[in-house]
N, C-alpha and C positions, 0 to 999 in steps of 0.2 A: 498917731498921738503917742503911743507907747514907744515907738522908735525915737521920737524927738526927746522924750524923757530920758531914755537910755543914753542918748548922745550927751545931753546936758549933765547927767550923772558922771559919765566917763570924763567929760571935760573938767568937772569939779574935782574928781579924784586925781586927775593929771595935775591940776593946779595945786592941789594939796601936796602931792609928791614933789613937784618942782620947788614949791615954797619950802618944804622941809629940807630938801637937799641944799638949797641956797642958804637957808638959815644955818645949817650945820657948817657949811663952808666959811661963812663970814661971821660966825659966832665969836663974841669977845668974852665969853663966860667960861668958867671951868666946866669940864665934861660932866661932872655930877649934876650941876645946875641945869645944864642943857638936857641931860637925860630926864630929869624930873619934869622939865617943861614939856619935853616930847611926850612923856607918859601922860601928863595932864591934858595936853592938846588932843592926844589920841583918845583919851576917855571922853573929852568934850565932843569930838567928832563921832565917836561910837554912839554916845547918847543922842546926838543930833540925828544921826542916821536912823537909830532906833525909833525916835519920835516920828521921823518922816515915814518910816515903814508902817508904824502903827496908824498914822493918819491915812496912808494909802489903803491899808486893810479896812479901816473904818469906811472910807469912801467907796471901796468895792462892795463892802457888805451893804451899805446903804443903797447902792445902785442895784444890787441883786434883789434886795427887798422891794425896791420900787418896780423892778421888772416883774417880780413874782406877783405883786399886787395888780399890775396892769394885766398880766396874763389871766389872773383869776377873774377880773372884771370882764375881760374879753370872752372867756369861757362862759360866764354867766349870761352875757348878752347873746352869744351864739346859741346857747342852750335854749334861751327864751324864744329866739327867732325860729329855731327848729321845731319847738313845741307848737308855736303858732302855725307854722307851715303844715305840720302834721295834722293839726286840728282842721285847718282849711281843707286839706286834701281829703280827710275823712268825711267832712261835711259834703264835699262835692261827690264823693263816691256814693254816699248814702242818697243824695239827690238823684244821681244817675240810676241807682238801683230802684228807687221809688218810681222814677219815670219809666224804667224798663218794665216794672210790674204793672203799671197802668196800661202801657201799650200791650203787654201780654194779655191782661184781662180783657181789654177791649177787643183784641184780635180773636181771643177765645170766644167772646160773646158774639162777634160777627160770624164766626164759624158755626156756632150753634143755631143761628137763625136760618 
């Protein structure tokens, strides 16, 4: 996607350059007027590009914010799952220890008889 945007921008700039050269070649106005028009168009293009860059920065910033939020949510979910799994494992270990103690006491009782 970024490559496609670069190609479009390069084509736009090439078109602007060709248009400027052709305009100068076929201009029927005095040089001072043409220079003022070129300066004016250059400012317009600069402002347009500046606006496009600002929009792109905003879009990237929004995307990064969205990714950050998704990652935060994912971390929260994973943390909750890990806590649940740890609690389940702890309960199973405690059950196994209780069962082992019962068996130990029973065997100890059988030995004393």
